[in-house]
PAZAPA-4460 file (N, C-alpha, C; in steps of 0.05 Angstrom, whole numbers, plus 32768, in hexadecimal, padded with zeros to 4 digits):
% residues 240
    n_x    n_y    n_z   ca_x   ca_y   ca_z    c_x    c_y    c_z   seq   type   mol
   8011   7FE8   8000   8000   8000   8000   8012   8019   8000     1      M     A
   800C   802C   7FEF   801B   8044   7FEE   800F   8059   8000     2      V     A
   801E   806F   8004   8013   8084   8015   7FFA   8090   8009     3      K     A
   7FEB   809E   801A   7FD3   80AB   8011   7FD9   80BE   7FFA     4      S     A
   7FC6   80C2   7FE8   7FCB   80D4   7FD1   7FD1   80F0   7FDB     5      L     A
   7FC9   80F7   7FF2   7FCE   8112   7FFD   7FD6   810F   801A     6      F     A
   7FE7   8121   8023   7FF1   8121   803E   7FDE   8131   8050     7      N     A
   7FD0   8125   8063   7FBE   8134   8074   7FCD   8148   8086     8      P     A
   7FC1   815F   808A   7FCC   8172   809D   7FB6   817B   80B0     9      N     A
   7FAE   8194   80AF   7F9B   819D   80C4   7F7F   81A4   80BA    10      L     A
   7F74   81B0   80AB   7F58   81B9   80A8   7F4B   81A9   8091    11      D     A
   7F32   81AD   808D   7F24   81A0   8077   7F07   819A   807F    12      G     A
   7EF7   8192   806C   7EDB   818C   8072   7ECF   8179   805F    13      S     A
   7EBB   816A   8068   7EAB   8158   8058   7E94   814F   8068    14      A     A
   7E84   813D   805D   7E6C   8134   806C   7E75   8121   8082    15      S     A
   7E65   811E   8097   7E6C   810E   80AE   7E73   80F1   80A8    16      P     A
   7E67   80E6   8093   7E6B   80C9   808D   7E82   80C5   8079    17      D     A
   7E91   80D9   8073   7EA6   80D6   805F   7EC1   80D9   806D    18      H     A
   7ED6   80CB   8063   7EF0   80CC   806F   7EFB   80E9   8072    19      P     A
   7EF2   80FB   8061   7EFC   8116   8062   7EEE   8127   8077    20      L     A
   7EDC   8119   8087   7ECE   8128   809C   7EE1   8131   80B2    21      S     A
   7EF8   8124   80B4   7F0C   812D   80C7   7F18   8146   80BC    22      E     A
   7F1C   815A   80CE   7F26   8174   80C6   7F43   8172   80BD    23      K     A
   7F47   8173   80A2   7F62   8170   8098   7F66   8183   807F    24      K     A
   7F7F   8188   807A   7F86   8195   8061   7F9A   8183   8053    25      V     A
   7F99   8181   8039   7FAA   816E   802A   7FBF   817D   801A    26      F     A
   7FD8   8176   801E   7FEE   8182   8010   7FEF   8177   7FF3    27      T     A
   7FF0   8188   7FE0   7FF2   817F   7FC4   800E   8175   7FBF    28      F     A
   8010   815D   7FB6   802A   8151   7FB2   802B   8140   7F98    29      N     A
   803F   8130   7F95   8042   8120   7F7D   802B   810D   7F78    30      R     A
   8020   8102   7F8E   8009   80F1   7F8B   7FF0   8100   7F84    31      Q     A
   7FEF   811A   7F8C   7FD9   812B   7F84   7FD9   812F   7F66    32      G     A
   7FF0   8133   7F5B   7FF3   8136   7F3E   7FEA   811C   7F30    33      I     A
   7FF1   8106   7F3D   7FE9   80EC   7F32   7FCA   80EA   7F31    34      F     A
   7FBD   80F5   7F45   7FA0   80F5   7F46   7F95   8107   7F30    35      S     A
   7FA1   811E   7F2C   7F99   8131   7F17   7F9B   8124   7EFB    36      I     A
   7FB0   8114   7EF7   7FB3   8106   7EDE   7F9C   80F2   7EDA    37      L     A
   7F93   80E6   7EF0   7F7C   80D4   7EEE   7F63   80E3   7EE6    38      G     A
   7F5F   80FB   7EF1   7F48   810B   7EEA   7F49   8113   7ECD    39      I     A
   7F60   811A   7EC3   7F63   8122   7EA7   7F5D   810A   7E94    40      L     A
   7F65   80F2   7E9D   7F5E   80DA   7E8D   7F40   80D6   7E8B    41      C     A
   7F32   80DA   7EA1   7F15   80D7   7EA2   7F08   80EB   7E8F    42      I     A
   7F12   8103   7E8F   7F06   8119   7E7E   7F0B   8115   7E61    43      I     A
   7F24   810E   7E5A   7F2C   810F   7E3E   7F2B   80F5   7E2F    44      F     A
   7F31   80DF   7E3C   7F32   80C5   7E2D   7F19   80BE   7E1F    45      I     A
   7F01   80C2   7E2B   7EE8   80BB   7E1D   7EE4   80CA   7E03    46      P     A
   7EF0   80E1   7E00   7EEC   80F2   7DE8   7F01   80ED   7DD3    47      H     A
   7F14   80DB   7DD8   7F28   80D5   7DC3   7F1E   80C3   7DAE    48      T     A
   7F09   80B3   7DB4   7EFE   80A1   7DA0   7F0F   8087   7D9D    49      G     A
   7F23   8084   7DAE   7F35   806D   7DAC   7F26   8053   7DB5    50      I     A
   7F15   8056   7DC9   7F07   803F   7DD4   7EEA   803F   7DCA    51      F     A
   7EE2   802C   7DB9   7EC7   802C   7DAE   7EB2   8021   7DC2    52      P     A
   7E98   8028   7DBC   7E81   801D   7DCB   7E84   8020   7DE9    53      F     A
   7E8C   8038   7DF1   7E8E   803E   7E0E   7EA1   802D   7E1D    54      F     A
   7EB3   801F   7E10   7EC6   800D   7E1E   7ED9   801C   7E2F    55      S     A
   7EDC   8036   7E2A   7EEE   8047   7E3B   7EE5   8046   7E59    56      Y     A
   7ECB   8041   7E5D   7EC1   8041   7E79   7ECD   802A   7E89    57      S     A
   7ED2   8013   7E7B   7EDF   7FFC   7E89   7EFB   8003   7E91    58      I     A
   7F0A   800F   7E7F   7F26   8017   7E84   7F27   802B   7E9B    59      L     A
   7F16   803F   7E9A   7F18   8055   7EAE   7F0D   804C   7EC9    60      L     A
   7EF9   803A   7EC9   7EEF   8030   7EE3   7F05   801F   7EF0    61      T     A
   7F14   8010   7EE0   7F2B   8001   7EEA   7F40   8014   7EF5    62      F     A
   7F45   802A   7EE6   7F59   803E   7EEF   7F51   8049   7F0A    63      M     A
   7F37   8050   7F0E   7F2D   805B   7F27   7F31   8047   7F3E    64      I     A
   7F2A   802D   7F38   7F2E   8018   7F4C   7F4B   8016   7F54    65      W     A
   7F5D   8016   7F40   7F79   8013   7F44   7F84   802B   7F55    66      W     A
   7F7C   8043   7F4F   7F86   805B   7F5D   7F7B   805A   7F7A    67      M     A
   7F63   8051   7F7E   7F58   804F   7F99   7F68   8039   7FA9    68      L     A
   7F6D   8023   7F9B   7F7C   800D   7FA8   7F98   8015   7FB0    69      K     A
   7FA5   8025   7F9F   7FC0   802E   7FA6   7FBF   803F   7FC0    70      L     A
   7FA8   804C   7FC4   7FA6   805D   7FDB   7F99   804F   7FF3    71      N     A
   7F96   8034   7FF0   7F8A   8025   8006   7F6D   802A   800A    72      G     A
   7F5F   8032   7FF4   7F43   8038   7FF5   7F32   8026   7FE3    73      E     A
   7F18   8027   7FE7   7F05   8017   7FD7   7EF1   802A   7FCA    74      K     A
   7EE0   801F   7FB9   7ECB   8030   7FAC   7EB9   803D   7FC1    75      F     A
   7EB6   8030   7FD8   7EA5   803C   7FED   7EB0   8057   7FF6    76      S     A
   7ECA   805C   7FF3   7ED6   8075   7FFB   7ECB   808C   7FEB    77      Y     A
   7EC4   8087   7FD1   7EBA   809C   7FC0   7E9B   809B   7FBD    78      I     A
   7E8E   808A   7FCE   7E71   808B   7FCF   7E62   8073   7FC4    79      G     A
   7E71   805F   7FB8   7E63   8048   7FAC   7E68   802F   7FBC    80      F     A
   7E52   8022   7FC4   7E54   8008   7FD2   7E3A   7FF9   7FCD    81      S     A
   7E3C   7FE0   7FC5   7E23   7FD0   7FC1   7E13   7FCF   7FDB    82      F     A
   7E20   7FD0   7FF2   7E12   7FCE   800B   7E00   7FE6   8010    83      K     A
   7E05   7FFC   8003   7DF6   8014   8008   7DDD   8017   7FF5    84      R     A
   7DD9   8003   7FE4   7DC2   8003   7FD3   7DA8   8002   7FE4    85      F     A
   7D94   8012   7FDB   7D7B   8011   7FE9   7D65   8018   7FD5    86      S     A
   7D4C   800F   7FDA   7D36   8016   7FC9   7D2F   8033   7FCC    87      F     A
   7D35   803E   7FE3   7D31   805B   7FE7   7D42   806B   7FD4    88      H     A
   7D5A   8062   7FD0   7D6C   8070   7FBD   7D60   806E   7FA0    89      A     A
   7D56   8057   7F99   7D4A   8053   7F7F   7D32   8065   7F7B    90      M     A
   7D1F   8064   7F8D   7D06   8073   7F8B   7D0D   8091   7F8B    91      V     A
   7D1E   8099   7F9D   7D25   80B6   7F9F   7D32   80BF   7F85    92      T     A
   7D45   80AF   7F7A   7D52   80B6   7F61   7D3F   80B8   7F4A    93      G     A
   7D2C   80A6   7F48   7D18   80A6   7F32   7D06   80BF   7F34    94      V     A
   7CFC   80C5   7F4C   7CEB   80DC   7F50   7CFA   80F6   7F4B    95      L     A
   7D12   80F7   7F54   7D22   810F   7F4E   7D27   8113   7F31    96      C     A
   7D2C   80FD   7F22   7D30   80FF   7F05   7D18   8109   7EF7    97      A     A
   7D00   8100   7EFF   7CE7   8109   7EF2   7CE3   8127   7EF7    98      I     A
   7CE5   812F   7F10   7CE1   814B   7F17   7CF5   815D   7F0A    99      V     A
   7D0E   8154   7F0A   7D24   8164   7EFE   7D21   8167   7EE0   100      F     A
   7D19   8151   7ED3   7D15   8153   7EB6   7CFF   8166   7EAE   101      F     A
   7CE9   8165   7EBD   7CD3   8177   7EB8   7CDC   8194   7EBC   102      V     A
   7CEB   8199   7ED2   7CF6   81B3   7ED8   7D08   81BE   7EC1   103      F     A
   7D1B   81AD   7EB9   7D2E   81B6   7EA4   7D20   81BA   7E89   104      M     A
   7D0F   81A8   7E82   7D02   81A9   7E67   7CED   81BE   7E65   105      Q     A
   7CDD   81C2   7E7A   7CC6   81D4   7E77   7CC7   81ED   7E87   106      Y     A
   7CDC   81F1   7E98   7CDF   8209   7EA7   7CFA   8216   7EA3   107      I     A
   7D0F   8208   7EA9   7D2A   8214   7EA8   7D32   821E   7E8C   108      F     A
   7D32   820C   7E79   7D3B   8214   7E5E   7D27   8227   7E50   109      F     A
   7D0D   8224   7E53   7CFB   8238   7E47   7D01   8254   7E52   110      P     A
   7D06   8256   7E6C   7D0C   8270   7E78   7D27   827A   7E6E   111      L     A
   7D3B   8268   7E6D   7D55   8270   7E64   7D55   827A   7E47   112      L     A
   7D45   826D   7E36   7D43   8275   7E1A   7D37   8291   7E17   113      H     A
   7D28   829A   7E2A   7D1D   82B5   7E29   7D31   82CA   7E31   114      K     A
   7D47   82C1   7E3E   7D5C   82D4   7E46   7D73   82D5   7E32   115      I     A
   7D7B   82BD   7E29   7D91   82BC   7E15   7D8B   82A8   7DFF   116      I     A
   7D98   82AC   7DE8   7D94   8299   7DD3   7DA6   8281   7DD7   117      Y     A
   7D9B   8269   7DD5   7DAA   8250   7DD7   7DA3   823F   7DBF   118      L     A
   7DB7   8236   7DB0   7DB2   8223   7D9B   7DA8   8209   7DA7   119      P     A
   7D99   81FA   7D98   7D8F   81E0   7DA3   7DA7   81CE   7DA8   120      P     A
   7DA4   81BB   7DBB   7DBA   81A8   7DC1   7DC1   8197   7DA9   121      P     A
   7DDA   8190   7DA7   7DE3   817F   7D91   7DDE   8161   7D99   122      N     A
   7DCA   8156   7D8D   7DC2   813B   7D93   7DC8   8127   7D7C   123      L     A
   7DDB   812F   7D6B   7DE2   811F   7D54   7DEA   8103   7D5B   124      D     A
   7DF8   8100   7D72   7E02   80E6   7D7B   7DEB   80D3   7D83   125      D     A
   7DD3   80DE   7D85   7DBC   80CD   7D8E   7DA7   80CA   7D79   126      F     A
   7DAB   80D5   7D61   7D97   80D3   7D4C   7D90   80B6   7D45   127      K     A
   7DA4   80A4   7D48   7DA0   8089   7D40   7D8C   8079   7D51   128      F     A
   7D84   8085   7D67   7D70   8076   7D78   7D53   807E   7D72   129      I     A
   7D50   8094   7D62   7D34   809D   7D5C   7D25   8088   7D4D   130      R     A
   7D0F   807F   7D59   7CFD   806B   7D4D   7D0B   8051   7D47   131      N     A
   7D20   804B   7D55   7D2E   8032   7D52   7D30   8025   7D6E   132      N     A
   7D1F   8011   7D73   7D1D   8006   7D8D   7D37   7FF8   7D96   133      A     A
   7D44   7FEA   7D84   7D5D   7FDC   7D8B   7D72   7FEF   7D93   134      G     A
   7D77   8004   7D84   7D8B   8018   7D8B   7D84   8026   7DA4   135      N     A
   7D6A   802B   7DA8   7D61   8039   7DC0   7D67   8029   7DD9   136      Y     A
   7D61   800F   7DD8   7D66   7FFD   7DEF   7D84   7FFC   7DF5   137      I     A
   7D94   7FFA   7DE0   7DB1   7FF8   7DE3   7DBC   8012   7DF1   138      F     A
   7DB4   8029   7DE6   7DBF   8042   7DF1   7DB3   8048   7E0D   139      I     A
   7D9B   803D   7E12   7D8F   8040   7E2C   7D9F   8031   7E41   140      L     A
   7DA7   8019   7E3A   7DB8   8009   7E4B   7DD3   8016   7E50   141      L     A
   7DDE   8021   7E3B   7DF8   8030   7E3E   7DF4   8049   7E4F   142      M     A
   7DDC   8055   7E4D   7DD6   806D   7E5D   7DD8   8067   7E7B   143      G     A
   7DCE   804F   7E82   7DCF   8047   7E9F   7DEC   803F   7EA7   144      W     A
   7DF9   8031   7E96   7E14   8028   7E9D   7E28   803F   7E9C   145      I     A
   7E27   804F   7E87   7E3B   8065   7E84   7E32   807E   7E92   146      I     A
   7E19   8087   7E8C   7E0F   80A0   7E98   7E0A   809C   7EB5   147      G     A
   7DFB   8088   7EBC   7DF3   8084   7ED8   7E0B   807B   7EE9   148      G     A
   7E16   8064   7EE3   7E2B   8058   7EF5   7E46   8065   7EF1   149      F     A
   7E51   8063   7ED8   7E6D   806B   7ED4   7E71   8089   7ED9   150      Y     A
   7E60   809A   7ECE   7E65   80B7   7ED1   7E62   80BF   7EEE   151      E     A
   7E50   80B3   7EFD   7E4D   80BA   7F19   7E66   80B1   7F29   152      E     A
   7E6F   8099   7F23   7E86   808E   7F30   7E9F   80A0   7F2B   153      L     A
   7EA2   80A7   7F11   7EB9   80B6   7F09   7EB9   80D3   7F12   154      A     A
   7EA2   80E1   7F0E   7EA1   80FD   7F14   7E9A   8103   7F31   155      F     A
   7E82   80FB   7F39   7E78   8103   7F54   7E84   80F0   7F69   156      H     A
   7E92   80DC   7F60   7EA1   80CB   7F73   7EBE   80D1   7F73   157      G     A
   7ECD   80C8   7F5F   7EEA   80CA   7F5F   7EF4   80E7   7F5C   158      F     A
   7EEA   80F5   7F47   7EF4   8110   7F42   7EEE   8122   7F5A   159      I     A
   7ED5   8121   7F63   7ECD   8133   7F7A   7EDE   812E   7F93   160      F     A
   7EE1   8114   7F9A   7EF0   810D   7FB2   7F0D   8115   7FAF   161      T     A
   7F18   8112   7F97   7F34   8119   7F92   7F38   8138   7F95   162      S     A
   7F25   8147   7F8A   7F26   8164   7F8C   7F24   816E   7FA9   163      L     A
   7F12   8160   7FB8   7F10   8168   7FD4   7F2B   8165   7FE2   164      E     A
   7F39   8150   7FDC   7F53   814B   7FE9   7F67   8160   7FE0   165      K     A
   7F67   8165   7FC6   7F7B   8179   7FBB   7F76   8194   7FC6   166      I     A
   7F5D   819D   7FC7   7F56   81B8   7FD0   7F59   81BB   7FEE   167      L     A
   7F4F   81A8   7FFD   7F51   81A9   801A   7F42   81C1   8025   168      G     A
   7F42   81C4   803F   7F36   81DB   804C   7F18   81DA   804E   169      G     A
   7F0C   81EF   805A   7EF0   81EF   805F   7EDE   81F1   8046   170      K     A
   7EEA   81FD   8031   7EDA   8200   8019   7EDF   81EA   8004   171      Q     A
   7EED   81D5   800C   7EF5   81C0   7FF9   7EDC   81B3   7FEC   172      A     A
   7EC8   81AE   7FFC   7EB0   81A0   7FF1   7EA2   81B2   7FDD   173      M     A
   7E9E   81CC   7FE4   7E90   81DE   7FD3   7E9F   81E3   7FB9   174      I     A
   7EB9   81E8   7FBB   7EC9   81ED   7FA3   7ECB   81D3   7F92   175      L     A
   7ECE   81BC   7F9F   7ECF   81A3   7F91   7EB5   819D   7F83   176      G     A
   7E9F   81A5   7F8F   7E85   81A1   7F83   7E82   81B0   7F69   177      F     A
   7E89   81C9   7F69   7E86   81DA   7F51   7E9B   81D3   7F3B   178      F     A
   7EB3   81CD   7F44   7EC7   81C5   7F30   7EBF   81AA   7F23   179      I     A
   7EB7   8197   7F33   7EAF   817D   7F29   7E98   8180   7F14   180      T     A
   7E84   8190   7F1B   7E6D   8192   7F09   7E72   81A4   7EF1   181      N     A
   7E86   81B6   7EF3   7E8F   81C4   7EDB   7E9D   81B1   7EC8   182      T     A
   7EAE   81A0   7ED3   7EBB   818C   7EC3   7EA7   8179   7EB6   183      L     A
   7E93   8172   7EC6   7E7D   8160   7EBC   7E6F   816D   7EA5   184      F     A
   7E6A   8187   7EA7   7E5C   8196   7E91   7E6D   8197   7E78   185      A     A
   7E87   819E   7E7B   7E99   81A0   7E64   7E9E   8185   7E58   186      L     A
   7E9B   8170   7E67   7E9D   8154   7E5D   7E88   814F   7E48   187      Y     A
   7E72   815E   7E49   7E5C   815B   7E36   7E5B   8171   7E21   188      H     A
   7E73   817C   7E1B   7E75   8192   7E09   7E6B   818B   7DED   189      L     A
   7E6C   8172   7DE5   7E62   8169   7DCB   7E44   816E   7DC7   190      Q     A
   7E36   8172   7DDD   7E19   8176   7DDC   7E12   8193   7DD6   191      L     A
   7E26   81A5   7DD5   7E21   81C1   7DCF   7E1C   81D1   7DE9   192      G     A
   7E18   81EB   7DE6   7E16   81FD   7DFE   7DFF   81F4   7E10   193      T     A
   7DE8   81EF   7E04   7DD0   81E7   7E14   7DD5   81CD   7E22   194      Q     A
   7DE3   81BB   7E15   7DEA   81A1   7E21   7DFD   81A4   7E38   195      G     A
   7E10   81B7   7E36   7E23   81BC   7E4C   7E15   81C8   7E64   196      V     A
   7E03   81DB   7E5F   7DF3   81E7   7E75   7DE2   81D2   7E83   197      I     A
   7DD5   81C1   7E73   7DC5   81AB   7E7E   7DD6   8199   7E8F   198      N     A
   7DEE   8192   7E85   7DFF   817F   7E93   7E09   818C   7EAD   199      A     A
   7E0E   81A6   7EAD   7E17   81B3   7EC6   7E01   81B2   7EDB   200      F     A
   7DE9   81BB   7ED4   7DD3   81BC   7EE7   7DCC   81A0   7EF0   201      V     A
   7DCB   818D   7EDD   7DC5   8171   7EE4   7DDA   8165   7EF6   202      A     A
   7DF4   816A   7EEF   7E09   8160   7F00   7E08   816A   7F1C   203      G     A
   7E02   8184   7F1F   7DFF   818F   7F3A   7DE8   8181   7F49   204      C     A
   7DD2   817C   7F3B   7DBB   816F   7F47   7DC2   8152   7F50   205      A     A
   7DCE   8142   7F3F   7DD6   8127   7F46   7DE8   8128   7F5E   206      Y     A
   7DFC   813A   7F5D   7E10   813B   7F72   7E05   8144   7F8D   207      H     A
   7DF3   8158   7F8B   7DE6   8162   7FA4   7DD6   814C   7FB2   208      A     A
   7DC7   813C   7FA2   7DB8   8127   7FAD   7DCA   8112   7FBB   209      L     A
   7DE0   810C   7FAE   7DF3   80F9   7FB9   7DFE   8103   7FD3   210      M     A
   7E07   811C   7FD4   7E13   8128   7FEC   7DFE   8129   8002   211      L     A
   7DE5   8130   7FFB   7DD0   8132   800F   7DC8   8117   8019   212      N     A
   7DD0   8101   800C   7DCA   80E6   8014   7DE2   80D8   8020   213      S     A
   7DF2   80E8   802E   7E0A   80DD   803C   7E1D   80D1   8028   214      K     A
   7E20   80DD   8011   7E32   80D5   7FFC   7E2D   80B9   7FF2   215      R     A
   7E14   80B2   7FF1   7E0B   8098   7FE6   7E07   809B   7FC8   216      N     A
   7E19   808F   7FB8   7E18   8092   7F9B   7DFF   8086   7F8E   217      M     A
   7DF2   8073   7F9B   7DDA   8067   7F8F   7DC5   807C   7F89   218      W     A
   7DC3   8090   7F99   7DAF   80A5   7F94   7DB5   80B4   7F7A   219      Y     A
   7DCE   80BB   7F77   7DD6   80C9   7F5E   7DD4   80B6   7F46   220      A     A
   7DDB   809D   7F4A   7DDA   8089   7F35   7DBD   8087   7F29   221      F     A
   7DA9   8084   7F3A   7D8E   8081   7F31   7D83   809B   7F26   222      F     A
   7D8A   80B1   7F32   7D82   80CC   7F28   7D8D   80D0   7F0C   223      F     A
   7DA7   80CC   7F08   7DB4   80D0   7EEF   7DAA   80BC   7EDA   224      H     A
   7DA8   80A3   7EE1   7DA0   808E   7ECE   7D84   8093   7EC4   225      G     A
   7D71   8099   7ED6   7D55   809C   7ECE   7D51   80B7   7EBF   226      F     A
   7D60   80CB   7EC6   7D5F   80E4   7EB7   7D67   80E0   7E9A   227      F     A
   7D7D   80D1   7E96   7D86   80CA   7E7B   7D72   80B9   7E6D   228      D     A
   7D64   80A8   7E7C   7D4F   8097   7E6F   7D39   80A8   7E64   229      T     A
   7D30   80BC   7E73   7D1B   80CD   7E69   7D24   80DD   7E51   230      I     A
   7D3D   80E8   7E52   7D47   80F7   7E3C   7D4A   80E6   7E22   231      A     A
   7D55   80CE   7E25   7D58   80BC   7E0E   7D3D   80B4   7E03   232      L     A
   7D29   80B0   7E14   7D0E   80A9   7E0B   7D02   80C0   7DFB   233      T     A
   7D07   80D9   7E03   7CFE   80F0   7DF4   7D0A   80F0   7DD8   234      Y     A
   7D24   80EA   7DD6   7D32   80E9   7DBC   7D26   80D2   7DAB   235      I     A
   7D23   80BB   7DB7   7D18   80A4   7DA9   7CFD   80A9   7D9D   236      Y     A
   7CEC   80B7   7DAD   7CD0   80BD   7DA4   7CCF   80D5   7D91   237      L     A
   7CE6   80E3   7D8D   7CE6   80F9   7D7A   7CDF   8114   7D85   238      G     A
   7CDE   8116   7D9F   7CD7   8130   7DAB   7CEF   8143   7DAA   239      Y     A
   7D07   8139   7DA8   7D1F   8149   7DA5   7D2C   8143   7D8A   240      W     A
***
């Protein structure tokens, strides 16, 4: 086992059920740079096109596991554990997804369009599912695996926790929250300006629910997965 990715010192903050709940500050060091490189891999590798059919998620999930293992940690450290699954998380996530989709589709963006001009989102990557049940089911499954599980594990789990450690101090959680979700938004740059805005607001919502649920990733997983399900269904039916 190697030393912790960051050297603990004196101040810091996090939720009571998280290891960072102890008041500490983390010194940025060589292992911190190593963590930053992992974050950059998560952000950029999926957009290279080197790994087809979302296979990059397998590689990067393994990378996250490996980096946690080097630090003597498990997936539970960043919020994911099979033991924390609950039907309450499932129901809460589904209900939040429905309410949030209605809010974004019929309140948030209509109001925003009255203030500024926004070109429609770029949905070219999803045209192949319109009126095609087979493609729709395939991309829906990928939406749950990639959008729901992988992206939550990578962004609101690994990246957020790493940034909390790097930043340290009383504002680490707040700063980490906004940096993480800004990165999450830019990660969806291919969807256009409206898609980036949607990703930022949605990312904040998924993340906030997770943090409010004692960092239980299952809440964000179901929220994210079902929100994507509704959005993909809209595309499939031709509403977008």
